[in-house]
C-alpha angles and dihedrals in degrees: 000000000000136000119231112197125196102188134195098353107180124214135170108220145155106243122140146094095249117085090228091058090056090052107039098028131204143234118269132189121205127194121190131191117189125184113201139145111269102171094110093052091044089062101034101039086214124136093217088065096061142044107285108235092201092056090048090051091049091052091052091047094049092051092046089058093059109089117240134171095219135045086220090065093047092050093047092052092048093050092047092051094047094048091048094049096041112036088172090073109112097181135006132183126187133190118194116190127191108208119225096353119201096256099139095261143048112295131157096216149320116230142194125202123196133170140192134192135199092188 
């Protein structure tokens, strides 16, 4: 079993409960940890024998572009899409961070972590 990490992916998106957030948008950072068997790719050195990182990144990016009010909804959609595309995933964990959220004071980010398992 191996861990594939896609770290600090940055997206500009329009998630939030306030109308202004859905209009002006915000910066988001997404971290993804995927546990999947990689023994076949370790031997073959062939991309078709492993989870394609580019496809995983594209799935995250596509889901980030769909407006949502809640980070919970964004995270859920991303996990659903990843699990559907890559049935070989045994465990996946995502962290979605909204940078400098409009909370009435200075704050670096607010984050949501979710995980799923096929074990």
